[in-house]
C-alpha atoms as an extended CHARMM CRD file, in Angstrom:
* protein
*
        70  EXT
         1         1  MET       CA              0.0000000000        0.0000000000        0.0000000000  PROA      1               0.0000000000
         2         2  VAL       CA              1.3940000000        3.3690000000       -0.9920000000  PROA      2               0.0000000000
         3         3  ARG       CA              1.3000000000        6.0270000000        1.6900000000  PROA      3               0.0000000000
         4         4  ASN       CA              1.1100000000        9.5340000000        0.3460000000  PROA      4               0.0000000000
         5         5  VAL       CA              2.3730000000       11.8340000000        3.0720000000  PROA      5               0.0000000000
         6         6  VAL       CA              2.8860000000       15.4610000000        2.2930000000  PROA      6               0.0000000000
         7         7  GLU       CA              5.0770000000       17.6260000000        4.4920000000  PROA      7               0.0000000000
         8         8  MET       CA              3.4830000000       21.0030000000        5.0590000000  PROA      8               0.0000000000
         9         9  ASP       CA              5.6450000000       23.7370000000        6.4370000000  PROA      9               0.0000000000
        10        10  GLY       CA              4.0200000000       26.9760000000        7.4150000000  PROA      10              0.0000000000
        11        11  LYS       CA              2.7940000000       29.1640000000       10.1840000000  PROA      11              0.0000000000
        12        12  PRO       CA              0.7520000000       27.6000000000       12.9680000000  PROA      12              0.0000000000
        13        13  ARG       CA             -2.9560000000       28.1390000000       12.7330000000  PROA      13              0.0000000000
        14        14  ARG       CA             -4.2560000000       31.1550000000       14.5970000000  PROA      14              0.0000000000
        15        15  ASP       CA             -7.7860000000       31.5720000000       15.7760000000  PROA      15              0.0000000000
        16        16  ALA       CA             -9.7870000000       34.2100000000       13.9980000000  PROA      16              0.0000000000
        17        17  PRO       CA            -10.3900000000       37.4780000000       15.8530000000  PROA      17              0.0000000000
        18        18  PRO       CA            -13.6820000000       37.6060000000       17.7360000000  PROA      18              0.0000000000
        19        19  GLN       CA            -16.6310000000       38.5330000000       15.6230000000  PROA      19              0.0000000000
        20        20  VAL       CA            -18.8650000000       41.5050000000       16.2240000000  PROA      20              0.0000000000
        21        21  SER       CA            -21.6490000000       39.1560000000       17.3030000000  PROA      21              0.0000000000
        22        22  ASP       CA            -19.6360000000       38.2550000000       20.4220000000  PROA      22              0.0000000000
        23        23  PHE       CA            -20.2170000000       41.7900000000       21.7210000000  PROA      23              0.0000000000
        24        24  TRP       CA            -23.9180000000       41.4390000000       21.0060000000  PROA      24              0.0000000000
        25        25  PHE       CA            -24.0840000000       38.1110000000       22.8550000000  PROA      25              0.0000000000
        26        26  ALA       CA            -22.2810000000       39.6890000000       25.8200000000  PROA      26              0.0000000000
        27        27  GLN       CA            -24.9030000000       42.4400000000       25.9630000000  PROA      27              0.0000000000
        28        28  VAL       CA            -27.7040000000       39.8660000000       25.8070000000  PROA      28              0.0000000000
        29        29  ASP       CA            -26.0750000000       37.9050000000       28.6370000000  PROA      29              0.0000000000
        30        30  VAL       CA            -25.8670000000       41.0320000000       30.8000000000  PROA      30              0.0000000000
        31        31  ARG       CA            -29.4980000000       41.8890000000       30.2140000000  PROA      31              0.0000000000
        32        32  LEU       CA            -30.6580000000       38.3340000000       30.8490000000  PROA      32              0.0000000000
        33        33  GLY       CA            -28.6510000000       38.3290000000       34.0750000000  PROA      33              0.0000000000
        34        34  ARG       CA            -30.4480000000       41.4640000000       35.2150000000  PROA      34              0.0000000000
        35        35  ILE       CA            -33.8230000000       39.9610000000       34.3480000000  PROA      35              0.0000000000
        36        36  GLU       CA            -32.9840000000       36.7830000000       36.2740000000  PROA      36              0.0000000000
        37        37  PHE       CA            -31.9470000000       38.8780000000       39.2900000000  PROA      37              0.0000000000
        38        38  MET       CA            -35.2460000000       40.8010000000       39.1980000000  PROA      38              0.0000000000
        39        39  VAL       CA            -37.2680000000       37.5960000000       38.8950000000  PROA      39              0.0000000000
        40        40  GLN       CA            -35.3700000000       36.0590000000       41.8210000000  PROA      40              0.0000000000
        41        41  ARG       CA            -35.9810000000       39.1530000000       43.9530000000  PROA      41              0.0000000000
        42        42  LEU       CA            -39.6820000000       39.1130000000       43.0390000000  PROA      42              0.0000000000
        43        43  GLU       CA            -39.8560000000       35.4300000000       43.9580000000  PROA      43              0.0000000000
        44        44  TRP       CA            -38.3850000000       36.1660000000       47.4130000000  PROA      44              0.0000000000
        45        45  GLN       CA            -40.8660000000       39.0060000000       47.9410000000  PROA      45              0.0000000000
        46        46  ILE       CA            -43.7850000000       36.7540000000       47.0420000000  PROA      46              0.0000000000
        47        47  TRP       CA            -42.5300000000       34.0640000000       49.4490000000  PROA      47              0.0000000000
        48        48  LEU       CA            -42.2230000000       36.6690000000       52.2360000000  PROA      48              0.0000000000
        49        49  ILE       CA            -45.7940000000       37.8350000000       51.6410000000  PROA      49              0.0000000000
        50        50  VAL       CA            -47.1330000000       34.2660000000       51.5640000000  PROA      50              0.0000000000
        51        51  CYS       CA            -45.2800000000       33.3140000000       54.7580000000  PROA      51              0.0000000000
        52        52  GLY       CA            -46.4290000000       36.5030000000       56.4840000000  PROA      52              0.0000000000
        53        53  CYS       CA            -50.0500000000       35.8280000000       55.5740000000  PROA      53              0.0000000000
        54        54  ALA       CA            -49.7200000000       32.2120000000       56.7100000000  PROA      54              0.0000000000
        55        55  GLY       CA            -48.2940000000       33.4060000000       60.0410000000  PROA      55              0.0000000000
        56        56  LEU       CA            -51.1750000000       35.8300000000       60.5500000000  PROA      56              0.0000000000
        57        57  LEU       CA            -53.6300000000       33.0740000000       59.7140000000  PROA      57              0.0000000000
        58        58  VAL       CA            -52.0370000000       30.7820000000       62.3100000000  PROA      58              0.0000000000
        59        59  PHE       CA            -52.2870000000       33.5470000000       64.9440000000  PROA      59              0.0000000000
        60        60  GLU       CA            -55.9670000000       34.0670000000       64.1210000000  PROA      60              0.0000000000
        61        61  ILE       CA            -56.6560000000       30.3290000000       64.3430000000  PROA      61              0.0000000000
        62        62  VAL       CA            -54.9120000000       30.1090000000       67.7200000000  PROA      62              0.0000000000
        63        63  LYS       CA            -56.8260000000       33.1560000000       68.9340000000  PROA      63              0.0000000000
        64        64  ALA       CA            -60.1240000000       31.6380000000       67.7630000000  PROA      64              0.0000000000
        65        65  LEU       CA            -59.3870000000       28.2770000000       69.3640000000  PROA      65              0.0000000000
        66        66  GLY       CA            -58.3020000000       29.9560000000       72.5950000000  PROA      66              0.0000000000
        67        67  GLY       CA            -61.6960000000       31.5440000000       72.9670000000  PROA      67              0.0000000000
        68        68  ALA       CA            -60.3830000000       35.0730000000       73.2490000000  PROA      68              0.0000000000
        69        69  PRO       CA            -62.9360000000       37.7210000000       72.3510000000  PROA      69              0.0000000000
        70        70  SER       CA            -62.2750000000       39.5520000000       69.0910000000  PROA      70              0.0000000000
């Protein structure tokens, strides 16, 4: 079997410079990060409101079961 091997001398391959779209993707990532932060903060606020309402409900149930006048 004949092996055809070609010697190639030259400069090593360099990666192409970053494209303009990389800047655009970076901007999208920043904006998505801000949106995720706002959604996470909103989620915590909703959980605080739900837990606060549940706590008030428990206090009202205990007060009603204790027979205290309203």
